N, C-alpha and C positions, 0 to 999 in steps of 0.2 A: 366543503363545497356548498354552494347556495341551496341545493336540494336538501341538505341536512340541517337547515335552519327552520325552526318551527316556532309558532307563537301559541303559548298556552298560559292561561290565567293572566292575561294582559302583560306577558313578559316574553321577549324573544329569547330563544335558547338554541344552542347547538345540540343536535340529536346524536350523541355519541353512541348510544345503543337504545333499543326500545324502552329500557327502564332507566336510562341515565341521561338527564338533561343538564346541560351546562349553561347557566344564565349568561346572557350577553350584557355587558354594561349598558346602562340606559343612555339612549341618544334622543335628542329632541324629536318629537313626533310631529310631522307636518299637519297643520290644522286646515280645516275648510269650513266655511260658513261661520267664521268667528268675526268678532267686531273689535276694532281698535280705533281710538282708545276705548277701554272697557266702559260700558254704560253704567250709570249710577244704579239702576235696578234692571236686572236682566234675568228672566226665567226662560229657559229653553228646554223643550221636551225632546224625548228620543224619537218621537214620531215625526215624519216629514211628508211633504205633499209635492206633487208635480206642479210645475208652474209653466204656463204658456202665455207669454206676453208679447204682444205685437203693437207696441206704442199705446197701451191702454192705461195711461195715468190720467185720472180725472181730478181736476182741481175744484174744490168747493171753497168759496170765500174769496177775499181780495188776492190780487197777484200783481207782480210787476215784471219788467223785462228781464231782470236777473233770474227770477224764478222760472220764467218761461224758457230761458236759455239753458238753465240747469235741467229742466224737465226734458228738453230736447236731447241734451247730452246723455242723461241717464236712460232714456228710452232706447237710445242706440246701444248703450253699454249693457243693459240687462236683457236685451233682446237676443243675445248670443253669448257663447262661452269664451269669447276672445280674452276678456279681462276679469273673468270671475274665477273664484277658487274652484279646485277640482278634487273630487274624492280620490284619494291615492290608491294605487294598486296594491300597496303593501298589506292592506287588510283583506285582500281577496285571494282565494286559492288560485294557484297558477293554472289549474285545468280549465278555468272559466275564461273565455275570451270576452272582449268588450261588448259584443252584441248580446251575449248571455247575461252579462252584468247589467246592461241597460234594461233588458227585459225584466230581470228580477227586481231591480230598484223601482221601476215603473209600476210593477204589479204590487209591491209593498206600499208604495206611496199612494196609489189609488185606493187600496184597502183602508189606509189610514184616513184618506180624505173623506171616506164615507162614514167612518166610525169614530174618529178622534174627538176627544173632549178634554178641556182643561181640568186639572185637578180641582175637586170641590174645596180643598183647603185654601185655595188662593182667595185673597180678598176680592170684594165685588168689582173694584176698578181694574182687575186683571181680566175681566170677562169681555167677550165680544159685545155683549149687551150694553156695557158701560159706554163704549165708543159709539155704538149705534144710537144711543140717546143724544149724544152731542152732534153726530152727523145729521140726525133728523131735523136739527134746527137750521141747517143750511137750505136756502131756497133751491128748488129744482133737484133736490137729492132724492134719488130713487134707490131702494134696496135692490141691488143686482144679485142675481142667483148664478153662482158659478156652475159650470157643467160638472158632471160626476167624474170627469176625466182629469181636470186640472184647474188650478186657480188662474183666472184670466183677467182679473180686474184689480187695479190699485186705486184706492180712494185717498186723496190728499186734502185734508181740511186745514184751512188757515183762518184763525179768529180775527186777526187784524193785520194791517199792512206793515206797520212799524216804520222805521226810518227809511229814507230813500237810498241810503248807503250804509254799509256795515260800520258799526261803531262799538265802543266798549260798553255801552248801555243797552245794546240790543238784546232781545230775548230769544235764546236759541233752544229753549226747552221743547220737547215733543214727546208724544206717546206713539208707540208702534206695536201693532199686534198682527200676527200671522196665524190664522186659524182656518179650518175648512171653509168657512163662509167668505173668506177673502183676506186681503191685506189692506190695512187702514193705518194712516199716519195722521195724527192730529197735532198741530203746532200752534203756538200762541202768535207767532209772527212768521213772515216768509223765511227768515233766517233759520228758524227751527225746522221748517219744511225742507230746506236744502240740506241741513244736517241729517234729517231723517231719511232723505233719499240716499245719501251717502251710506248710512248705516244699512239700509235695505240692500244696496249693491254688494255689501260685504256679507250679508246673511245668505244670499243666493249662492248655491254651489252646483257644480255640473258633474255628470257621470264621467267615468274615466275616458270614454270615447269623445266627450265634448258635444254630444247630440241632445242630451236631456238636462233640464234645469229643475232644481228642487229647492225647497226651503223648509227648515225645521219649524215646528210649532213654537211660537216665540211671543213673549211680551217684553217690551222695553220701555222704561221711563228714563229719559236722559236729559242732561243739561251739562254744559262745560264746567269743569272744575275751576278754570281760570278764564276770565273774560277776555284777556289780551293774549293772543297766541300768534306768534310770528316766526318768520324764517329770514335769516340774513345770509344771502348768497353773494360772496365777495370774489369776483373774478378779476379784480384789479391787483390784488396782492398774491393771488394763488392761481396757478394754471388749472383750469377745469375744461375738459373737452366738451365739445358740443353735445355729444351723447349724454354725458353726465349732467349737463345743464338741463337738457330736456327731461331726463329722469327726475331731477329734483323738482322741476316745475310740475310734472305730472303728479308726483307724490304730494306736493303742496296743495294742488287743487283737488286731487282725487281721494287721497287716503288719510292725510294728516288732519283734516278739518281745521286748518289754520285759516286766518283771514287777513293777515298783514304780511306783505313781502317786501323786504329791502334788498333790491338787486343792485349791487354796486358794480357797475360796468368798468368805471375808470376812477382812479383816485387823482387828486390834483397833481401830485408829483409825477404820477405815471402819464397824465395827460400832457404835461409840458415836455417831458422827456420823449414821449412818443412823437410829438411834433418836431422836436429837434432831430430825431432819427429820420423822420420822413423827409425833411429838407435835404438831407445828405443822399437820398436815393436818386438814382437816375430816373428819367421819365419812364423807361421800360419797366423797371422794378416797381415803381409806384403803380403803374397800370396793372401789373400782375398781382400785387398785394391787394388792390381794391377788388379785383376779380375774385380772389380767394376769400376775402372777408365778407362780401356782400350777401351771398346766398345763406351762410349760417346765421348771420344777424337777422336777415329777413325771415328765416324760418323760426327763430326764437321769438320774434315779434308776434 
């Protein structure tokens, strides 16, 4: 029975008797607040902080319309728990309900927010002071003080604009730090800033009830292992439902950090055979076919 399953020493066991534990074969543990693909340098502490974001992403340095659209997207995304990872219930005793879990997580996070510090063994560039020196070079940058209740500001620094369009030579490197003093992302170009925002959206996680947002104490220095990263979506040779196409497009833009999409809607052979088929349709069937096809195509656009 489920009530006789316990977790001890990081292992799930069947409780056969008070003194007899039968180990359960290991199964994948759901993660939360993890980053994919894994950053080049990633240090994550056990301490975590409450986050209260209401569209407070401040850009320092040059920007373009692509970065502004990305900021608008991520402000909406990280402002709620709709698409953020969630702390699983499997780590929580069953006698606690979601309200009690939220209260305990918030109490712990606020305690960490007032006292957490990075380990002294970390190199200098892992400290908040290192990024603070670079941000102080941006005009109109003011050191913001978070409340004692939650982190409420994200500072996004961009050194230079880079190309007007993504290319294989663009610089996608960035630094990200999440400490009690705030969340800061420093990128060489706007493309690194967009990649850093995506990483931030993966670092944030929610309480089981979906009402509170947290982030672990983190330092990340990242750049792509491969400059060219793309996805080929072939709907001309393979049947893919509208739902799956939309899922792939969402993963492409949101999670995979790719920047080249080859979306093959129709192959030449399929194109001509499709027209031959259309010519044999009656007028009523053609009208019905167009009525069926137009809304999904318009939605995918």
